[in-house]
C-alpha angles and dihedrals in degrees: 000000000000113000088226095058097081089049091051090049092051091049091050092050091049090050092051091047091054094053116100115239125207111225111257096245090057098047121111143078119298138177117259096234117149124219091243091054091048090054088066091059128228095101097090114143094023115139110230141175110212135164145180147128120313114249095179140340118221119188114202135187094277108011145015123240123207118202108206141188100226121236131180114259126241126221090282091054089249120136109261119245132212122013093342091056096067119164115275097183128268138293139173125229121194128192133177116260138037121300115185114241088209088064099034092051132169112285097023115129119245134181120195136184123202149102127302110244116177132289133299116207118211136160119260099187103312093333124102103228122197109221115197105229123226120197094213126213094176128036111185118189112200122217116256115271116250114236114234119249117257115268122211101191126240094340144291138211122237111202093183099062095105146335114295098002143053134216135236121214111207130215115303094015112159140151115309103067126196088036097072131110102235128085117249115242119203118195112204118206120209115245117262113268111230118210112249114242115251114268116246120239 
């Protein structure tokens, strides 16, 4: 066997591991219709995959409706966060059954697939807002994003860590000590030398 074959296999596995995968329930082919275009009407019956942040969740007698602030989707079909996740308007997605508002809370990220079915008008403040309505066949609630640990730069010295010695925090140190990847360095200071009192004659 060629000595390069195992290396090629490892590289292929790493490449596949780095590829983003769309969750199976969200896979498929969908029309590229924006929420603003759907507000104008004429897109009824179009199959779409949209996502965003939940504004509110309203269970009804037969189905639950999710009012969402629309965001563009990334290559996993998850709503983008940060600057890339700029507001793309609003829409409402409704699906049969009960979905608990204590689980589907405000700010959680949701991706839905379904068929466009008219407009729902609701007040946003004093403004009558036209929400494009999606009759959803899939409602996919994403796990909460994990906030990154604080980063303190190349390192700093804390002289107040304890009596007689300070402490150095190495590169990449964040909350979660002792589970960090840098060795701890303790700098021990010598005790203060007190002047001896003069000897009496």
